[in-house]
N, C-alpha and C positions, 0 to 999 in steps of 0.2 A: 226254549232258548233262554239264556241268560244274556246280560248287556253286553259282554265281552263278545261273544261270539257273534251277536246283532252287529255290535260296531265293525269287526271283522269283514262283515259280509258286505256292510254298506262301502268298506274301503276297496274291496275286491271290484265291486259294481262301477266304482269312481275309475280306478285303474283302467278297467276295460272303456272308458269312455261314456258312459251311459247317462245320459241325461233326461230325467222323466218332464214331458212337455203336457199341456192341456189339449185335448183332442175334443173335438167336437162330435158331435152324434153320428155323422154318418162315416166318420173313420171307425168309430167303435162298431158299427154294424158291419162295415167289410172286413176290419180285423177278427170279429166273431166269424164271418162265412168262411174263412182263411185259416180259422184255428190260432190266431196269432197273438195269444196274451188272454187275458182277463177283458171283458167286456164291460159296457157301463152296469147291468145286470148283477155281473160278479161283485163289481166295485161296492154297490148297494148293498149286496149280501153282506159284504163285510165292514158296512157303516163307513165308506171311505169315499170322501168327495176329494178330486183332485183339485178342483180351483179354489178349494176352502183357506182361508189362512193359518187356520186349525190344524192341518193337515202334518202328520207325524209319520216318519218314514219307518221308523223304529215297531210301531204299530201295526202298520201294513205289513211289514215283513213278517212279521211274528203270527200274524194271522193267515199269512200266506203259507209259511211253512210252521205250524204250530209244533211238530216233533221233529227228531233226529232224522226217522225214517222217510220223512216226507222231502229230505236233502237231496235226495237220489234224482229228483225232478229241477234241480238247482240247473243244469246246465240247459236243457230244454228251456227253461224258463227265460234264461240269457238270450237265446236264440230268439226268442220271440221278444222279449226288450228290446233288442237292437232291432230287429223288424220293424219294431214299431215306432222307434225313433227314427228310421231312415225313411218311412212312409210320411209320418210326421214334417221331415224336412221337406221332402217333395212338395206334400202340400202347400207347406208356408212359401215355399219357392214357386209354386205356381199362383199362388193369390197374389203375390207381389209384381209378377208378370203381368196378369189381368190389370190390377190397378195403374200401374206403371202406364200399361198401352190406352186404358181410358183417360188419364188425366193429359196424355199427349195431346190426344184428339180435341178434349176441351181447350187446352191452351190455342192450338192452330186456329182453331175458333174463334178464339176471342181475338188473336191478332188480324185475323180478316175483319173482324166488327169493328176494333180500331183504328185501322187504316181507311175504312170506308167513312168513318165518323171525319176523321183529320181533313180528307178529299173535300168534304161536305163544307166543313169550316172554311178551307182556302177557297173555294168559291164564292162564299158567303163575303170574304174580307174582301175581294177584289171587287164584288160588286160597291162594297160600300166605298172602297177606294174612288172608283169612276163616279159615282154619286157624288163625293167631294170633291174632285176636281172640277165638275160641271159647276158646283155653287159657288168655288171661289173665280171662275170665271166669270160668273153672272155678276159677281160682287164687284170685281175691277172692272170691267164695264159701268157699272153703276158710279165708283167714286172716281173714275179719271178726271172728269171735269171739275169735282171738288178739289182734288190734289192740285191740279194747275192753279186754282183758284188762290189755294193757301200757300205756295210757292208767291206767288205774286204779292199778295198781302205784305209776305216776311221781307222780301226785298225792299219793299216801297217803305216802309217801317225802318229798315238800316238805313237805307237811304237819306231818308228826313234826318233821324241822330245824326248823322256822320254830319250831315249838311249843318245842323244846330250848334254841333261839335266846332265844326270849322269855322262855323260865324264866330263863338265864343273866344277862337283862338284868334282870329283877327284881332277881335274888338281887343283881349286881352292884350295882344300886342301894340296894339295903338297906345293903349294907355299906360302901357309900360315904357314906352318913348316920351310920352309926357310927364309921367313921374321922375324919372332919370333925367329930363332936363332941368327939372326942378329939384332935385336933390331929396327929393321925398321918398327915403329909403323904406320907410316903414310899408307904406300901400306898394312900393316898387317889389319888397319881400313876398308880398302876398299874390303878387300879380305872378310872380316869378315861380311861387310853388304851384298856380292855376296852370301855367304855361307847360311847365313843366310835365302835371300828371296829364294834361289835355294832349301834349306834342307824343307821350307814351303810345297813346291809341292809333298813332298815324305813322308809326316808325316803319311797318311794313309798307307802306306807300311812299315813302323819300323819294323814290326814282320819278314822281309825276312833278311835274315842274312846278306846279303853283306851290303845292307843298314843301320842296326842295329850297324854293324861295323864301317862303316863310320860317323855316330851320335856320336858313340864313340870317336872315333879320334879328331872331333871335338870338344866335350867336355875337352877333355885331353889338347888338344892345348890351350884352353882358360883358364885352370886352370893354365898351364905353364905361360901363357903370364900374367896373375893378377898377380903370383909370383914375374916374373920379373919386373912388375910395382911396385909392392910393394917394390921391392929393390932398384929401382931406385929414389923410391922417400925418401925413408930412405939415399940414399946416398948423400952427398954433393955434389957431382963430378957431377950428371947428371946436364944437360943444360935445360934451361925453354924451347927450342924448342922440346928435346925431351920429357918432361913432357907433353907439350900440345897435342903433338901426339899421348902420351899415354892417354888421356885423351879421344881422338877420339875413342881411340879403347874401352875403356870402354862404352861409348855410344854406341858405335857398337853391344857389348854384352848384351844390352836390361836394363832396367829398376831395375830387382832384382840385377845384376851385380854393376850396379852405387850405389845402396843403400848399397849394402855389401863393395864396397869400401870405402865410407864416412864413415860408420860405424867404419871401420878399421885405415881410417885417425883421426878420432876426437878420437879412444881409444888409438891412438898412443900419439896424442897430449895432452890429460888429464891425461896420465899417470904418468907424472912429480907431478900434482896438486894432482891426489890421493895419492902419496906418502908424498908427501910434508905437507899435511893437515890431518892426520890420527887422528882419534877419539881418544881424551883422551890429545894429545897433547896442551902444553900452546898455541901456534900457531893458533890452530882451535878454540879457546873459541870464546864465542859471542863478547868479546871486540876487538878482532884483525879480526875483520870482514872486515875492510880497506884493508889488507894485502891478502885476497883474491882477491879481485878487483883490487889491484894493481898487483896480478901476471898475473890476465886474460890482461889487458891493455899492460903490456910487453910482452904478448906471442901475443895479436893480432899485433903490431908492429912487432916483428919477424917474424910472418906469412906474412903481406906486404911484408917486404923484401925478403922474400924467396921464395912465390908463387904468386905472383901479376902477373897480367893477365894469371895465368896458368890456372886455372879452368875457365869452360863456366860461365857467369853469371846464367843461369838458376839452376846452382847447389845451388847456395847461400851457400857457405861452412863454409864462417864466418858467416854467422846467424846461420847455423848449430850449429856450435861450440859454440857461445854465448848461444843459447837455452839450450845446452848439461851441459855446465857449469853452466847454472842458475839450472838448474834440479838437478845436482849432489849437487851444494852448498844448493839448498833448504833443500834437506835430509838430509846434515849435521847440518844445522841449525836447524832443527824442534829436531833431536837427540840432537844437544847441549842445546837447549831451553827446554827438558823433564829433562836435566840431571843439569842443572844449575839454574832452574827456583827457587828454594827455597833461593838460596844466591845471587838471581841475582839483581843488583843494578839499581835502575831506570833509572839513569842518562846513565849509561850503556846502557840498554834497548833501550831509547830512541835516543841515540846518534847511536847504529846499526841500528836501522829503517831509521833514518836520512841518515845515509850514503847508506843503500840499496836503498832506493828511490831514492836518487841523480843518483847513479849506474844504476838503470832502466832506468829513464829517460833520462842520458846519452847515452844509448845504444839504446834506442828507436829513438832518435834525430839521431843516427849515421845509423842507418838502415831501417828508415822509419817506416811508419803504416803498418800493414796488415789488409787486408778486412776481414770482417765476415758475414756471409752470415745468416740471420734470417729464418726459414722457416716459411710459411704464419700458421697463424693460424686457420684459416677459409678458405672455398672455395671462398668466396668474396674479401678477401684480399690477395695484390699480396706478393711476397715474397721480403724482403727487405734486403739491405746492408749495411754497416755502418763500418769506419774506425777508429781501436782504434791502440793506441800506441803497438808496437810489444812485448814489453819486460815488460810493466807496470803490476806490481803485480805478477810476476811469481816468485820472492822470496819472496818477503817482505807479500807474503798471510799466510807464516808460521808462522808469528808473531800473528795472530789475536787470538791464544789459549793463549797468555801471554798478550793479551791487556789489562788485568786489573790493569796491571803494570803501563801500561801510562794513563789510567784513575785515579789510586790513584795518580799517582803524578801530572798531570793537577789539580784534586782535591784541593791537597796541596796548590798548586799555586793559584788557586783561592781564597781560604779561605786567604792568607796570603795576596794576592793582595786587596781583599775586606776590610779586618781589616785595612789596611794602607789606602786605599781611605776616608771609614769611619773616621780615625783619622784625617786625614787632611781635612778633610769637615769644613767648616767655616759656614754653613747652612746660608749664605747670598750671594748677588750679587750685582755687579754695579747697580746704577740707570738707567746707559746707556745701559746694556745689550739689547740687544733686544728679546731674546728667553727666557730669564730669569729663566734657567732650573740650577738645583745644579749643581758644577760641578763635583762632585763625579759621578752622572750619567753618565755624559759626559765620564769620565775616566773607570768607569766600562763596559759599553758598547763598549769602544775602546779595552778594554783589550779582552773583550769576542771576538767580533770579529777576534784578532789577534791570542786566542786560538783557533778558528773554522777554521783558515785561516790554522793554524800550524798544527791541528790534522787531517784534509780533506787531506793535502800533503803527509801524513805520511799512513793513514788508512781511509777507505771511506766505512768500513763494523763497525764489534762492537765496536770499537776503537772510531769511531765518534758517533756513538750513545751512548755510555756511559759518553763521555765529553758532548752531548748535553743534558743528564740530570744533571750533574753538574752544567752546565748553568742556567739550572731552579730553581735548588735547591739555588743559590746564588743569582738568582733575586729574589726570595721569600725571604731568608734571608735580601735582602737591602730591602725589602718592609716593612718587619718588622721593620727595623731602621727609616724608613718614618713613620710608626703607633707610632711608641715610641716619637716622635719628636710634636705630635699633644697636643695641650693643652686639660686640663680638661673639660666638657659641663659649670661648674659654673665659668670659670675662665674670670675674666674681661680682654681683649686683648689690647694690648698696640701695637701701630703701628708694632714695628718689628715682633712681635707674629703674626700678621695679614700678613705680608709680607711673612714671613717664611711659613704658612699654604697656600699661595698662589703658591708660590716655590714648596711645594709639590704638589700640585694640577696639575702646568707644569710639573714636574719631571715624575709623576704617568703617566702623558697623553703619555709623551715622552718614557717612558719604554713600557708601555701596545702596544704601536703602534711596538715600536722596537723588542720585544720578537717576535710578528707576522711575523714580515720581516724575523726576525733570524731564524724561525722553517722551514718559507718556504723555505730561503735559503738552508737549511741543507737538508730539503727533497729534494730539485733537486740537490743536490751533492752525498748524499750518497748513496750507493745501494740499489737498489728497495727492496729488502727482508728486508731492516730495515728503510724503509722509514715511516712504521706507528708506528714506537715506537717513533719518534719524536713528543712532544705534548708539547704547551707552552701555551695551552688552559687556565689552571689554574693558570699559573703566569698572563694573560691577565686578568682573571677576579679579583685576587686579586689586581691589581694596579686599575682596575675601582672600586672596593669596596673603596679604599683607596681615589680615588677621590670622592665618595659619601660622605663618612666620613669626609671627610677636607671642601666640603661644607658645612656640616651641622655643622660643628663645626665653620666654619666663620661664619654661620647663628647664631648661639647661643652667639657666641661672642658678635655679633653685639646688639642681642636680650637682653644682660645682661647690654650695655652701655645704652640703651633705656628705661631697667629698673627705672632708677633715673626721668625720666621725666612722666612714668605712674603713678610711685608711688607717685610724686607730683602732678598729677591729682587725686588721690583719696582723698588726705589730703584737697582738695580746699573745701571752705564752701558752696558747692552747694544747699544745704537744704535752705539757706538763699539769693542765689543770687536773684537780683531784675532787673537786665537790661543785653539787649546784647548786645556787643561790638565786637572789632577785635578778632583775634586769641589768644588764652592764652599764656601765659608764656611757660607753658611745651610743647607747641606745638613748639614753636620758639627753643625750647632746644632739643626736639626731632629732629627739621629740622638739627641743626647746628652738630648735632651726624651724621647724615644719611650723609649730605652735605661733611662732613669731614673722613667718610670712604669709601663710596660708590667709588669714583674716585680714591681710592687706588688700592679697591679690582679691578676695571677695568682696571687699567693701567699695574697691575702685574698679574692678569689672563689671559694667552695669547688665550687660543681658547674661543671665544665667546658662544659657546654650554656650555661649564662648568661655566659660568658666567651667563647665562641664567638659568642652572638649580640652582645654588645658588639663584638668585633671586626667583625662584618659592618656594623653600625650606623657604627662608625668609617671605613671604607673608603668606604661608599657614601655618606658627608659630608663627608669629608676632601678625596678625590681632585678631586669637582665644586669644592671651594672652592679647590682648589689651580690647578685649570683656569681659573678666575676671576680667580686671581691672575697668570696668564700672561699673559692679555689685558689686563691693567693694565700689562704691560712698555713699552707704546706702541711703540717702533720695534725690531726685531731684526736685527743685522747677520747674515751668514751663519756668521760663527763664533760668534755670540752664542747662535744656533739650535744649533748642533751642541755648543755648552757646554751648552747645557739638556737634549740628549738625552742626553749624560753624566752628568749629574745627576740627570736623573727616572730614569736605568738603576740610579744608587745607590740613589735613594729607592723604586723596586719592589723591590730586593731587600730594603731595611728592613722594609719592610709587608708581605712576605712571610715575612719572621722572625719577625712578631709573636707568632704563636701558640707558637713553641718558644722564645722569650726566658727561661724560669723552668724550672726544674729538675725540676719536675712531669711535663713532658711529655717521654716518653723518644724516643718516635719520631712521626712524623705520621701522622695518622689520617684518617679520611673526610674531616671537618670541616674539617682542616687545608689537604686537597687539595681542597677545594668553594671553601674562603677564597681560598687562593691561586689559582684560576683566577678568582674575582671580581676579585682585584688586579689581574692581568695585563687580565682583560676592561675594567677602569676605565683603567687606563694605558694602555694601546693606544689611547685616545682622545686621551691629552695628545701620545703620540708621533705619532699621525696628523696631529695639529694641527701640529707643530715639523715633518713631513716637506711637507705643503702649503705650509708658510712656504720650506723649503728649494727647492721645486721652481723651474724656470723660469718666468718670466713667463706668455710664450706658453700654458703648459700649466697655469697656474693654476687655472682654471677645473676642466677634464677630471679635474686632481689631486684636487680638493677634492670632486667628485662622486663618484670612485672609493673614495676613504680614506673619504670623511664621507657616506655617501649619504643620509643622513635629514637631513642638514645645513640650516640655515633661511638666508635672505639675512644676517641679522643676524649669525650666525656668521662667514658669509663674508668680511662687512664688518670685522669685528673682526680677521681674519685678514690680510685688506688692510693693515687699520693696522698691524699687527704688521710687515709689508713696509715702511711708511712711505710708503704711495702717499697722495696727498691726495684730496679727496673730488671731486674732479674727476675724476681718473684712477680712482677707483674705480667711478664711473656706468657705465664702458666695458663691467663685468665685471657689472653686475647684472642679472637677467632683465627681461623686460617682463611686462604681467600675461598676456599670451596665452599665453605660455611658461611662467607659472606656474602658470596653469589647467589645462596639459596634463602637466606635471611638478611638482608641488608639492612644497615642502620641507618635512617634519616637525620639528617642532621638537625639540629635546633640552635639558632644564633644566641649565643651569649657574648655579653659586653665583658671583655676581658683585655687587659695592656699588656699581657703577656703572652707572646706565641709560642706554644710548645711542640716542639719537634715531631713529626710523624714516627709512630714506632713501627716496627717490622711485623707483622702477623706470625705465631708460631702455632704448632700443633696444641688442641685444648689441654687442660691439666687433667692428669689421672687421679686414680683415688688414693695412690701412694704419695703423689706430690702433695695435694691437696692436706692431706694429714701431717705430712712433713712441713709444709707451710704453716699451717696453723699453730703446729709446736713452734716452731721458731718465732713466729711474731708473738707469741701470746705475751711474751715479756715486756716487748717492745711497745705494744698496744696498751700497757697498764690495765691488763684484763684484771677482774677479781678473782681471788684465790679460788674461789669455786668452780670456774671458769676453766682455771689453769688445770688444776686438778681432772676435772672431766677432761679436756685437751690431753693429758698424759696419760688418763686411760685410755682415751682411745686412741692414742698413741700406741701404747703397749698392745692393746687388743691386735 
């Protein structure tokens, strides 16, 4: 058999589900007896080992079927192999069942053995527990007497210690009585500290009568000591050492006693102040606020002379004295303001604030700053601490209720100062001035900054907020004064007027920037509660509007100058123009005006951005105006249209060179390139109009739609007017209403002083009408002879 036949045979055996397995010796013998396949001897005859790794199925089958004739036994061999497979599976199943049964019996036996071991272990643990309880009982019986003796020893020791401490307490109290009677404060302070320490041990037993009596004795002695100390401090004969020892006694008595003593001392020191500055007296009025501060300064000097080095530093008696004075003064001043508000002079009020703030600053410098701890707003933030002047705003805060008086006073001063500044303004500056800003704006801003500095030193609350609103108001009034100086739109500007407009642009730019920075400065200075009320955005917007209007006024003024040249262009005999030459006279006149004015504008406008804005405004207004004047030229010959293209090319170059007409521009920047692009875009419109005028009459409509795709019928009619066509001839080129709906012409605004009545639309021209019109209009348009002959030939055709 060849390889292919063997493979087919193997596939057939696999499809039948035949699987060869190892068989043991017993199965081979049984199969031999039944005649079901090859036995072990037959395998050995062919040299085959079923259980070897090198077993080859192909070789085995070739040995079994060596020839084609032997294949007749294939079916019987397959039956034998199937039976052998069935027997092998049966044998495996029986072997597995036997093994499972054997393992099940062994598992049950092991479980029984484990259960018995656990029971034996439980019995052993129970026995150990019984023996342990017996041992513990025996130990308790042995140690019972020893434990009682232990408790007795502990109680006796505690009792002896308590008796010793009580004896020490009684002895210390007796000694304290004697030392206090002898004014021996240093020893009394030591005894008080010992008594306080011993007394703390007997606090749980205060209900015992003996201890309660001892506590009362201590309280009585402390009260007697305080009275003696008060007397010694009031007496001028007491020595500094005695008073210093007395302070140690007060410290030993505790914080409450120290606070009580300091309050008594402050009341004693301020008793004269309360009596001297009683409400209703002349000396207590707002105008005499300085006397209050003078009284305190004098008392501080006396305090230093009398009590220098006596009080411990941590007591801060002087700071407490000044603080109590400030609180009392604030109450008195608040009552005085309510009483005198209607008749209070603004100068007196401002003077009182200045003196009060000056006093607060002086005390803050003398006693330093205090630390304020700001709690964290959220868990993610840390606790913050910062230092502020100790007495800042402690008295001056009471003036906030009357800050409208300060605001009104400053408002009047601002109004007077603004009027004076405008009256002194000359509306001109020196040629050599670098900034070229009106002096009035500098003076005004300087006064505003001085006003802000002055008001912020007096109040950082609603007073400064009200003054900032006044500043915004007078900034706006100054802006109105600048607006009034702008000339009318129709005026022809002289050089001084042009310079004044440039000054207004520079001044407005300076005021705009200054107002924003001033607002930011006030917001950083004022109390955060009033920061949202500081707003100079309207002032900034107003000055920006003045800059825009000034640039428009300057642009319109230059246009008015150039109007003479454009008018001269419209009066030239374009209909009979017979040659094309150099630029026309009106172009030279236009160039002269621009070259005279632009360098002045550029040298007097400080900010290049504003000059670029002026240039953009000028070309966006002048070029459409020039187009309107082109339409006023009535009829153009072909040479006239060519001449206008030459003129407008020169004008284009002149306009493109405007940004670089001053020495201050060394090289063209982004703004100049953008400006040149806009000039070319607008001038292309003029050039396209002339190209339509120069186009052949039969293609004029297509040329118009191609070069001016968004043009209107009115514009097309104007171009036909330039060609010299009559109204009847123009009707042939105007579209019908239906065509307008299909392809509308969007209007482009052109600046023109003449209004042209609308022409009703008619049917579009036919080919014969265009030929006739071309022939008729040839002579009127002064066409060259070549074009005339060509037109005649076309007509004949």
